[in-house]
N, C-alpha and C positions, 0 to 999 in steps of 0.2 A: 772798823773802817765802813763809812756811811754809803749807804745804796744810790745808786745813781738817783734814784727819786728823790731821796732826802737832799741830795745836793740841788736838782733845780727847784724845789721848791722853797730855796731862800729868794726874800724879795729883791727882784732886779735880774734873778740867774735866768741865761738863757741857754746855758750849757754846763754839765759837771761831765768830768773823765778822770780816769785812773790811768797812770804809767808805771811802768818798769823802774828801777832803779837806773837803767842807762837812756832813758826818757822816751823807750817805746810806748804809743799809745795802747792800753790794754783792752778799756772799756770807755762807751762815752754815750750820752745823752744829748743831742741838741733839741730844745723847744721847736716844734713846728712854727714855720713862718719867720725863721732866723735864714735865709738864703746866702747872706754874706760869710756864714759861717759854715766851714764844712768838716768832714774829718781829715783832710790835710792840715788845715789851719790848727786843727787840738793837736794833729802830731808835731808841728811846729811848737807849739806852746808847752807841751809835754817836756819835748827837750830844752826848752828857756827854762822850765821851772826846775830841772836837774840841774843847768847850769849855774841858776841865780843861787840855789841853796848851797851849791859846793864853794861859790864865791864868799857867800854871805857866813859860811861856817870859817873860811879862811880869813877872813877880815874879823870875825869875831873873836878867834884864835889870836891873831895879832893884837888886837887891843887890849885882848886880856893879860898877854905878855908883855905889853911893851907901857902898859898903866897901874893904874893902881884901883881902876873901874872893873869890876868883874861883874858878872851874871848874863853875858851876852852870848855865852856859848853852852849849850848846842842851841842854834837858832830852829824854831819849831817851825815857823811858815814866814810867808812875806806877801805883800800884795805889790802889784806894778799897775801902776794908773795909765790908762792910754789916753785920749782924747774921747772918746766915746764910751769905751768899756776898759772893765778892768778884771785882772787874773788873781782870785786869793788862792793861794796854795798852800797846803800842808801835808807833811808826809808824802805820799804818793797819790793824793789827791787835788784837784782843783775846781774852780767854779768861774765861770766867765759871766760877768754882771755887766748890765747897762748901768752906767754911772749916773745917770737919773733913776732916782728911786731903790738904789742899791741899798744893802744893809751888809756892811763889810763883817760888824760884830757877829752877827749871825750866822754870816758865810764862814767865818773862822771857827766858828762854835762847831757849826754842824760839820765841818772837816776835822773836829775833834772827834766825832762819835765814830 
């Protein structure tokens, strides 16, 4: 599991966080100057990450069972993109990135660490 410092060093990162399997925020690091982002928002994002992983795995299982396509399951992570920021999640960690200047590949690799 990556450290908070490793997560926030990704280009474009403004926060990194770790959460439980039920979506409770365990640890976080918000870079200074990001006043619109707070612990409460990261707590909500943690729950969104858990919910999206559950839905993604359900869909991947369904696709594999109802088609000849394979390799979707298990889902390792995902990215959800908003207007100005995105969240890249893998396992029980995530990184919040400012879209302009974000490096999504580096974020996903950092989460693999």
